[in-house]
Structures are given as structure tokens and as C-alpha cells.
C-alpha positions as CSV (number, residue, x, y, z in Angstrom):
1,M,-26.2,15.3,24.4
2,N,-23.9,13.4,26.8
3,Y,-20.8,13.3,24.7
4,D,-19.0,10.8,26.9
5,V,-21.9,8.3,26.7
6,A,-22.0,8.7,22.9
7,L,-18.3,7.9,22.7
8,D,-18.7,4.9,25.0
9,Q,-21.5,3.6,22.8
10,A,-19.5,4.1,19.6
11,I,-16.4,2.3,21.0
12,G,-18.7,-0.4,22.6
13,R,-20.1,-1.3,19.2
14,L,-16.7,-2.1,18.0
15,H,-16.0,-4.4,20.9
16,E,-19.4,-6.1,20.4
17,E,-18.7,-6.7,16.8
18,G,-15.2,-8.1,17.5
19,R,-13.4,-5.4,15.5
20,Y,-12.0,-3.0,18.1
21,R,-8.5,-2.3,17.0
22,T,-5.6,-2.3,19.5
23,F,-2.1,-1.0,19.0
24,I,0.7,-3.5,19.7
25,D,3.8,-1.9,21.3
26,I,6.7,-3.3,19.3
27,E,10.3,-2.0,18.9
28,R,12.3,-2.9,15.9
29,A,16.0,-3.2,16.3
30,K,18.3,-2.0,13.5
31,G,19.8,-4.9,11.6
32,R,17.4,-7.5,13.1
33,F,14.3,-7.2,10.9
34,P,11.9,-9.0,10.9
35,Q,12.6,-9.6,14.6
36,A,11.3,-7.1,17.1
37,V,10.5,-6.8,20.8
38,W,6.9,-6.7,22.0
39,T,6.0,-5.1,25.3
40,R,3.2,-7.2,26.7
41,P,0.3,-5.7,28.7
42,D,1.9,-6.8,31.9
43,G,5.1,-4.9,31.0
44,A,7.2,-8.0,30.2
45,Q,9.1,-8.0,26.9
46,Q,8.9,-10.8,24.4
47,E,10.8,-11.3,21.2
48,I,8.5,-11.6,18.2
49,T,8.7,-12.0,14.4
50,V,6.8,-9.4,12.3
51,W,4.7,-11.0,9.6
52,C,2.4,-8.2,8.6
53,G,4.6,-5.2,7.9
54,N,4.5,-3.4,4.5
55,D,8.3,-2.9,4.6
56,Y,8.2,-5.7,2.0
57,L,11.9,-5.8,1.2
58,G,13.4,-4.7,4.6
59,M,14.7,-1.5,3.1
60,G,13.8,0.4,6.2
61,Q,16.9,-1.3,7.7
62,H,19.1,-1.3,4.7
63,P,22.6,0.3,5.2
64,V,22.3,2.3,1.9
65,V,19.2,4.0,3.2
66,L,20.4,4.6,6.7
67,E,23.7,6.1,5.4
68,A,21.9,8.5,3.1
69,M,19.6,9.6,5.9
70,H,22.5,10.2,8.3
71,E,24.4,12.2,5.8
72,A,21.4,14.5,5.1
73,L,20.6,14.9,8.8
74,D,24.2,15.9,9.5
75,A,24.2,18.3,6.6
76,V,21.0,20.2,7.0
77,G,19.3,19.1,10.2
78,A,15.9,17.6,11.0
79,G,12.7,19.3,9.5
80,S,12.0,20.9,6.2
81,G,10.7,24.1,7.9
82,G,7.4,24.2,6.3
83,T,5.7,23.9,2.9
84,R,7.8,23.9,-0.3
85,N,6.0,27.1,-1.4
86,I,6.9,29.1,1.7
87,S,10.1,27.5,3.1
88,G,11.5,26.5,-0.2
89,T,12.4,23.2,-1.7
90,T,15.7,21.4,-1.2
91,V,18.1,19.5,-3.4
92,Y,17.0,16.3,-1.6
93,H,13.4,16.8,-2.7
94,K,14.4,17.5,-6.3
95,R,16.7,14.4,-6.4
96,L,13.9,12.3,-5.1
97,E,11.4,13.5,-7.7
98,S,14.0,13.0,-10.4
99,E,14.5,9.4,-9.2
100,L,10.8,8.8,-9.2
101,A,10.2,10.3,-12.7
102,D,13.1,8.1,-14.0
103,L,11.7,5.0,-12.3
104,H,8.3,5.3,-14.1
105,G,9.6,6.7,-17.3
106,K,7.7,10.0,-16.8
107,E,8.7,13.6,-17.3
108,A,8.1,14.6,-13.7
109,A,7.0,13.5,-10.3
110,L,5.5,15.3,-7.2
111,V,6.2,14.2,-3.6
112,F,3.5,14.3,-0.9
113,S,3.6,13.6,2.8
114,S,1.9,10.2,2.1
115,A,0.4,8.1,-0.7
116,Y,-3.0,8.6,1.0
117,I,-2.6,12.4,0.7
118,A,-1.2,12.0,-2.9
119,N,-4.4,10.1,-3.9
120,D,-6.8,12.3,-2.0
121,A,-5.2,15.6,-3.2
122,T,-4.8,14.6,-6.8
123,L,-8.2,13.0,-7.4
124,S,-10.0,15.8,-5.6
125,T,-8.1,18.4,-7.7
126,L,-8.5,17.0,-11.2
127,P,-12.1,18.3,-11.8
128,K,-10.7,21.8,-11.2
129,L,-8.4,21.2,-14.1
130,F,-10.8,19.4,-16.3
131,P,-14.3,20.9,-15.7
132,G,-17.1,18.2,-16.1
133,L,-14.6,15.4,-15.5
134,I,-16.2,12.0,-14.9
135,I,-14.2,9.5,-12.8
136,Y,-14.7,5.8,-13.2
137,S,-13.5,4.0,-10.1
138,D,-13.0,0.3,-9.3
139,E,-15.2,-0.6,-6.4
140,L,-12.2,-2.0,-4.4
141,N,-10.1,1.1,-4.8
142,H,-8.2,2.2,-1.6
143,A,-10.0,4.5,0.9
144,S,-7.7,7.4,-0.1
145,M,-8.9,7.2,-3.7
146,I,-12.5,6.9,-2.7
147,E,-12.2,9.9,-0.4
148,G,-10.5,12.1,-3.1
149,I,-13.2,11.1,-5.6
150,K,-16.0,11.9,-3.2
151,R,-14.6,15.3,-2.2
152,N,-14.0,16.5,-5.7
153,G,-17.6,17.5,-6.4
154,G,-17.6,16.0,-9.8
155,A,-19.4,13.1,-11.4
156,K,-18.3,9.6,-10.5
157,R,-19.1,6.1,-11.6
158,I,-18.2,2.9,-9.7
159,F,-17.5,-0.2,-11.7
160,R,-17.5,-3.7,-10.4
161,H,-14.1,-5.0,-9.4
162,N,-12.0,-5.7,-12.5
163,D,-15.2,-6.0,-14.5
164,L,-14.3,-4.6,-17.9
165,A,-17.7,-5.2,-19.4
166,H,-19.3,-3.1,-16.6
167,L,-16.7,-0.4,-17.1
168,R,-17.4,-0.3,-20.9
169,Q,-21.1,-0.1,-20.2
170,L,-20.6,2.9,-17.9
171,L,-18.3,4.6,-20.4
172,E,-20.8,4.1,-23.3
173,A,-23.6,5.6,-21.2
174,D,-21.9,9.0,-20.8
175,D,-21.4,11.9,-23.1
176,P,-18.6,11.1,-25.5
177,A,-17.4,14.7,-25.3
178,A,-17.1,14.7,-21.5
179,P,-13.6,14.5,-20.0
180,K,-13.0,11.1,-18.4
181,L,-10.6,9.4,-16.1
182,I,-10.3,5.7,-15.0
183,A,-8.9,5.1,-11.5
184,F,-7.7,1.7,-10.5
185,E,-4.9,-0.2,-8.8
186,S,-2.2,-2.6,-10.0
187,I,-2.4,-4.8,-6.9
188,Y,-5.4,-4.8,-4.6
189,S,-3.7,-5.4,-1.3
190,M,-6.3,-7.3,0.7
191,D,-6.7,-10.1,-1.8
192,G,-3.4,-9.7,-3.6
193,D,-5.0,-9.7,-7.1
194,F,-4.0,-7.7,-10.1
195,G,-5.8,-5.0,-12.1
196,P,-6.2,-5.6,-15.9
197,I,-3.9,-2.7,-16.8
198,A,-3.6,-3.4,-20.5
199,A,-7.4,-3.9,-21.0
200,I,-8.2,-0.8,-19.1
201,C,-5.7,1.2,-21.1
202,D,-7.4,-0.1,-24.3
203,L,-10.8,1.2,-23.0
204,A,-9.2,4.5,-22.0
205,E,-7.9,5.0,-25.5
206,E,-11.2,4.0,-27.1
207,F,-13.1,6.5,-25.0
208,N,-10.5,9.2,-24.8
209,A,-10.1,8.8,-21.0
210,L,-7.1,9.5,-18.8
211,T,-5.7,6.6,-16.7
212,Y,-4.8,6.9,-13.0
213,L,-3.0,3.9,-11.6
214,D,-2.3,3.3,-7.9
215,E,0.9,1.2,-7.7
216,V,1.4,1.5,-3.9
217,H,1.8,-2.2,-3.2
218,A,3.8,-2.8,-6.4
219,V,6.5,-0.1,-6.6
220,G,9.8,-1.6,-5.6
221,M,8.3,-5.1,-5.9
222,Y,7.8,-5.7,-9.6
223,G,9.5,-4.8,-12.9
224,P,13.2,-5.0,-13.8
225,R,13.9,-1.8,-11.8
226,G,11.0,-1.9,-9.3
227,G,8.8,0.4,-11.2
228,G,5.7,-1.7,-10.5
229,V,3.4,-3.9,-12.4
230,A,3.0,-1.4,-15.2
231,E,6.8,-1.5,-15.7
232,R,6.8,-5.3,-15.5
233,D,4.2,-5.5,-18.2
234,R,5.7,-2.6,-20.3
235,L,2.6,-0.5,-19.9
236,A,3.9,2.5,-17.9
237,H,3.9,4.7,-21.0
238,R,0.1,4.1,-21.4
239,I,-0.6,5.4,-17.8
240,D,-1.2,9.2,-17.4
241,I,-0.8,9.4,-13.6
242,I,1.0,6.8,-11.5
243,N,0.5,7.0,-7.7
244,G,3.1,5.3,-5.4
245,T,4.4,5.2,-1.9
246,L,7.8,5.6,-0.3
247,G,6.7,3.9,2.9
248,K,6.3,0.2,1.8
249,A,8.8,-1.5,-0.4
250,F,11.1,1.6,-0.3
251,G,11.1,1.4,3.5
252,V,10.9,5.1,4.3
253,F,7.9,7.5,4.3
254,G,5.9,9.6,1.9
255,G,3.9,9.3,-1.3
256,Y,4.0,10.7,-4.8
257,I,2.5,10.9,-8.3
258,A,4.3,10.7,-11.6
259,G,3.2,12.0,-15.0
260,T,3.8,14.7,-17.5
261,A,5.5,17.9,-16.4
262,K,2.3,19.8,-17.1
263,M,0.2,17.4,-15.0
264,C,2.5,17.5,-12.0
265,D,2.9,21.3,-12.3
266,A,-0.9,21.7,-12.3
267,I,-1.5,19.5,-9.3
268,R,1.4,21.3,-7.5
269,S,-0.3,24.6,-8.2
270,Y,-3.9,23.7,-7.4
271,A,-4.0,20.9,-4.8
272,P,-4.5,22.1,-1.2
273,G,-3.2,18.8,0.1
274,F,0.2,19.7,-1.4
275,I,0.1,23.5,-1.1
276,F,-0.7,23.6,2.6
277,T,1.3,20.6,3.9
278,T,4.8,20.7,5.4
279,S,7.1,18.9,3.0
280,L,9.1,15.7,3.9
281,P,12.1,16.2,6.1
282,P,15.3,16.3,3.9
283,A,16.7,13.2,5.6
284,V,13.5,11.2,4.7
285,A,13.7,12.4,1.1
286,A,17.4,11.4,0.9
287,G,16.7,7.9,2.3
288,A,13.8,7.4,-0.1
289,A,16.0,8.4,-3.1
290,A,18.7,6.1,-2.0
291,S,16.3,3.2,-1.6
292,I,14.9,3.8,-5.1
293,R,18.3,4.0,-6.6
294,F,19.4,0.7,-4.9
295,L,16.2,-1.2,-5.9
296,K,16.6,-0.2,-9.6
297,G,19.8,-2.3,-9.7
298,A,20.9,-5.9,-9.3
299,G,20.7,-5.7,-5.5
300,G,17.0,-4.8,-5.8
301,Q,16.3,-7.7,-8.2
302,H,17.9,-10.1,-5.8
303,L,15.6,-8.9,-3.0
304,R,12.5,-9.1,-5.3
305,D,13.4,-12.7,-6.3
306,A,13.9,-13.8,-2.7
307,Q,10.7,-12.2,-1.6
308,Q,8.7,-13.9,-4.3
309,L,10.3,-17.2,-3.5
310,H,9.4,-16.9,0.2
311,A,5.8,-16.0,-0.7
312,R,5.5,-19.0,-2.9
313,I,6.9,-21.3,-0.2
314,L,4.5,-20.0,2.4
315,K,1.5,-20.3,0.2
316,M,2.4,-23.8,-0.8
317,R,2.9,-25.0,2.8
318,L,-0.3,-23.4,4.1
319,K,-2.2,-24.8,1.1
320,S,-0.9,-28.3,1.9
321,L,-2.6,-28.0,5.4
322,G,-5.9,-27.1,3.7
323,M,-5.7,-23.5,4.8
324,P,-8.1,-21.2,2.8
325,I,-5.4,-19.1,1.0
326,I,-6.4,-16.4,-1.4
327,D,-3.7,-16.8,-4.1
328,H,-3.6,-14.5,-7.1
329,G,0.1,-14.9,-7.7
330,S,1.3,-11.7,-5.9
331,H,3.6,-11.3,-3.0
332,I,0.7,-11.0,-0.5
333,V,-0.5,-14.0,1.4
334,P,-4.1,-13.6,2.8
335,V,-5.6,-16.4,4.9
336,H,-9.4,-16.2,4.9
337,V,-11.0,-16.5,8.4
338,G,-14.4,-15.1,7.8
339,H,-15.3,-14.0,11.4
340,P,-14.0,-10.9,13.2
341,V,-13.9,-12.6,16.7
342,H,-12.1,-15.7,15.4
343,C,-9.7,-13.5,13.4
344,K,-8.8,-11.4,16.4
345,S,-8.5,-14.5,18.6
346,L,-6.2,-16.2,16.1
347,S,-4.0,-13.0,15.9
348,D,-3.8,-12.8,19.7
349,L,-2.9,-16.4,20.2
350,L,-0.2,-16.3,17.5
351,L,1.4,-13.3,19.3
352,R,1.0,-14.5,22.8
353,D,1.9,-18.2,22.4
354,Y,4.2,-18.2,19.4
355,G,5.7,-14.7,19.1
356,I,4.2,-14.2,15.7
357,Y,2.9,-10.7,15.0
358,V,0.1,-10.5,12.4
359,Q,-2.8,-8.1,12.7
360,P,-6.4,-9.1,12.0
361,I,-7.9,-7.5,8.9
362,N,-11.6,-6.7,9.7
363,F,-14.4,-4.4,8.4
364,P,-14.3,-1.7,7.1
365,T,-10.9,-2.6,5.5
366,V,-12.5,-5.7,4.0
367,P,-16.2,-6.6,3.7
368,R,-17.9,-8.3,6.6
369,G,-17.6,-12.1,6.4
370,T,-14.2,-11.9,4.6
371,E,-12.1,-11.1,7.7
372,R,-8.6,-12.5,7.3
373,L,-5.0,-12.6,8.4
374,R,-2.7,-11.0,5.8
375,F,0.9,-12.3,5.8
376,T,3.7,-10.4,4.1
377,P,6.8,-12.6,3.8
378,S,10.0,-10.7,3.1
379,P,13.4,-11.7,1.7
380,V,14.8,-11.8,5.3
381,H,12.2,-14.2,6.7
382,D,14.3,-17.4,7.0
383,P,13.1,-21.0,6.5
384,K,13.0,-21.6,10.3
385,Q,10.6,-18.6,10.7
386,I,8.4,-19.8,7.9
387,D,8.3,-23.3,9.4
388,H,7.4,-21.8,12.8
389,L,4.6,-19.8,11.3
390,V,3.2,-22.8,9.4
391,R,3.3,-25.1,12.5
392,A,1.6,-22.4,14.6
393,M,-1.2,-21.9,12.1
394,D,-1.7,-25.7,12.0
395,A,-1.9,-25.9,15.7
396,L,-4.3,-23.0,16.2
397,W,-6.7,-23.5,13.3
398,S,-8.7,-26.3,15.0
399,R,-8.4,-24.6,18.4
400,C,-10.2,-21.6,17.0
401,A,-12.9,-23.8,15.5
402,L,-12.2,-22.9,11.9
403,N,-12.9,-25.0,8.9
404,R,-10.0,-25.7,6.5
405,A,-10.2,-25.0,2.8
406,E,-13.5,-23.1,3.2
407,M,-12.5,-20.7,0.5
408,S,-10.9,-21.3,-2.9
409,A,-8.5,-18.9,-4.5
């Protein structure tokens, strides 16, 4: 085999399909989020506004977080030195896990290097703990959940997205004595729709199944203390394992699970993705803990309220122009484009001509034909920036030969 030719062909297919992904060189300046500087291909620099980041509340720039990280860095240095089993844990990791357990009303929490790894490691390990486990997974679950379920070697059932009747049908078809787990999300990030948490918990209780809830796009954003949709709906006590991230609304880096002390201890002891991975740097753990503490309070609620307001304003204004908004009432604002080339072209023109940075969302992140731009307004996007975005979308929509209001919510 000519390996170079094979690589050229593989990359060429992505170009032909209009879904080749490029990195945009941007530099965020402390205290100026969502403003950043883009280094153009010709080397020139251009000021831009970031509209697609997952730092939903701007906590990656918050003084409380930065101060905590500086203090930890000055106290203990940079890296953790290795895995927590070999190099030892630190007070910063223990404080972080205590904050997370308290956030979700659980006995314990376990921190991983990312939420992807937390999902993958946990879901691939559970069949070792519960032999014969059957996992029931929503068809739109995140790639990390899918990967973990595929790798665990156990039985799996895929139910249609948010389809409770289909989930019930699958549960009824299996051995009542078999251990079971239902894995789903609170907010599905590409459409911004919510999972039916209460109804799934009802089915789990009826069929004696564990519940596994991914709250990655909800932690920090919902609930009176930022504990996610399950906290908002007073359902966290009905969830056996909650997965979350420290890299989105909390503005730092890392992932975790929260559950009973026995569950977290068992995953800690059996999951290769935890055992053999270098732990978070202490400064990162300190920053994440500070962010969680802040968002539990009145300051966090102020940011959540402002973010929701800006999301509603942006949706309303784009809808008034006939834009095909997918609106399920969450903080995410997807605009359906439906063609990878048009989606990429629209993204490129927004950046080049208007200084608006929003990446195209193409296959395999979303199904073919549902390509979109996914806007994430934050509390610190001001009215002028929202107006600039709306006017740019209005000007470019016809230029890119797109039909308005071609998709209903």
C-alpha cells in the first residue's frame, strides 16, 4: 500500500464533501471575552467576537477562578506528577470532588481528565462491576458515551431519541432479572433539546434499572446552584450516576462523575481510563473548585439569568428574519443550514467580512442534511454584538442562496 496516497484520498474525500475541518488561530485576551484576535491566513490580525465557545458563562476569564489558579500554581507548581494512584492525590483534587458531590447532592465524585474520558471509562467499566449488564442508550447520546458502551463488551440497546415508548418496549423484551442501565443526556447540545428525566427515572424504577445522566451542557447553567437540569427539576436524587464537565460553563478543564461513595470507589478502582491517566494539574483543580463555588451563589444566578436572556433575544431576532432556528428553550441557538458547503461558506464569510467566529457543525457531529451553525450567547455578549450578528446573518443568508424558515422548531 502507498500510505501517502491513502491519506491523500481520505483527506480529499472530506474536501469533496465540504466537511474538511480547519483550525482557526485565535487568541483570547484576559478580561475581554468574548472578544479575541484572529490571525488570518495572510498573517494579518483581526479582532473578532467568539460566538461558538462552550465557556457559556465566561468563567474562564473570571477573577475568582484566575486568583485560585494563581494561588495553587504559586503554592505547589505546575503538574500533578502522574496518576493519583502513583504520585498521590492533592488537597486540591479532594476539595474539587467535595464541591462536585455537594453540587449534585451525592455522596462522592470522581474527577477525570475530561468528560469524554469520564463517560468512556465509566460506561466501559460498569459491565465489569455488574456482569450481564444491559445498557439502554439514547440514539443521540454523545460520541464518548457511544464509545464507552461499544467497548464494554456487554449487551446494548439503542432507543429512538427521547422515545419513551420505544425504551419501554426494549426494557420489556429483556430478562427481568438482568442488571440494566439507562444512559441519556439532560441537554442534547446540537439541537438544544431536553431529555425526559422524570419519565426515564419512572421507567428505571419500574424495571429496576440504574440511571446514567450526562449533564455536560447543563452543569453551571441550570438549577438554583448550577447543578444542572436534574437539580432544576428536583430529580438529582433519582439519578445514580451524573456525568459533567469542568471545561464548559465552569470555564476550566476536566470531567467527572458523581454518585454513591461505593459507585465512585468501584470506578476509581477498576476503570483503566482513571487508573492510568495523569491527574489534573493542581492549579486546574483549584480553578474548577473556585468556579463551582462561585456559581452556586447569587453571582452564578445572575450570570445564568443574563445568559438565558441573551439567548432568548438572539432567538427572537433571528426568528423575526425567518431564520430556521431550532428552539427547544435551552441556552443553545442552532441555525439550520442543511448543506455542508453552504454551512462552511457562511461560517467563512461571517469570520472574514464581519469578524464573527462561529464554526460549522457538519457530519459526523450531526446527521447529513442537518448541518448548522450553533451559536452560544453568553452573559457578556452585549446588545451591540447581538445586533451585529443578526444584521450579518440577514445580509449573508440570501448571498449563500439559502431559504429562510425551511425548518420549524
